[in-house]
C-alpha positions in Angstrom: 16.9 -44.7 52.7 19.4 -46.6 54.8 22.1 -48.7 53.3 21.0 -52.2 52.5 23.3 -55.2 52.4 23.3 -57.7 49.6 21.8 -60.2 51.9 18.9 -57.9 52.7 18.3 -57.1 49.0 18.2 -60.9 48.2 15.7 -61.4 51.0 13.6 -58.6 49.7 13.7 -60.0 46.2 12.6 -63.4 47.5 9.8 -61.8 49.4 8.6 -59.8 46.4 8.8 -62.9 44.2 6.9 -65.0 46.7 4.2 -62.3 47.0 3.8 -61.9 43.2 3.6 -65.7 42.8 0.7 -65.8 45.2 -1.4 -63.3 43.2 -4.5 -65.0 41.7 -3.8 -63.6 38.2 0.0 -64.2 38.2 0.0 -67.2 35.9 -2.4 -65.7 33.5 -0.4 -62.4 33.4 2.8 -64.4 32.8 1.3 -66.3 29.9 -0.1 -63.2 28.4 3.1 -61.2 28.7 5.1 -64.1 27.2 2.7 -64.9 24.4 1.6 -61.4 23.4 3.3 -58.5 25.0 7.0 -59.6 24.6 6.3 -60.6 21.0 4.9 -57.2 20.2 7.4 -55.2 22.2 10.4 -57.3 23.4 12.1 -54.5 25.2 9.0 -53.1 27.0 10.0 -51.4 30.3 8.5 -52.7 33.5 6.8 -49.3 34.1 5.0 -49.5 30.8 4.0 -53.1 31.3 2.5 -52.2 34.7 0.4 -49.4 33.2 -0.8 -51.4 30.2 -1.8 -54.4 32.2 -3.0 -52.4 35.3 -0.7 -54.4 37.6 1.7 -53.3 40.3 5.2 -52.4 39.3 6.5 -55.2 41.5 4.6 -57.8 39.5 5.8 -56.3 36.2 9.4 -56.4 37.4 9.1 -60.1 38.5 7.3 -61.1 35.3 9.9 -59.5 33.0 12.8 -60.7 35.1 11.6 -64.3 34.9 10.6 -64.2 31.3 13.8 -62.6 30.2 15.9 -64.9 32.3 17.5 -62.1 34.2 19.1 -62.4 37.6 17.3 -62.0 40.9 16.2 -58.4 41.4 16.9 -57.2 37.9 14.7 -54.5 36.7 13.1 -55.3 33.4 13.6 -52.3 31.2 15.6 -52.0 28.0 18.2 -49.7 29.4 18.5 -50.7 33.1 18.6 -54.5 32.4 22.0 -54.0 30.8 23.5 -52.4 33.9 25.1 -55.0 36.1 24.3 -55.0 39.8 21.0 -53.1 39.7 18.4 -54.4 42.0 14.8 -53.6 42.8 15.9 -51.3 45.6 18.1 -49.3 43.2 15.0 -48.7 41.1 12.8 -47.2 43.8 13.1 -43.4 43.7 
C-alpha cells in the first residue's frame, strides 16, 4: 500500500463515518452496542463485535470509536485503542 498522508487518512475516516451513518440499522446497532454489548464486555474488540452482530468491520470500528469517545480513526479494541496514532488504515492488513 502506498504511503498515505494524515490529510488523506482524515478524509478516509470522514468517508467511512459518513457511510456508516447512512446505514439503515446504524442507530439501532449503536443503541444495542451501548445498552447491551459494552455493559457485558466493555473492552470488546471491533473484530469480535463485527462477528457477533454480523456487521462490517468498518461499522464496528465507527460504533466503538464513537461510543468510547476515541479520536477519529481509532480502532476500537482493548489493546490497539491505547496506542497513540493508530488509524483505520494501520488496522487493515
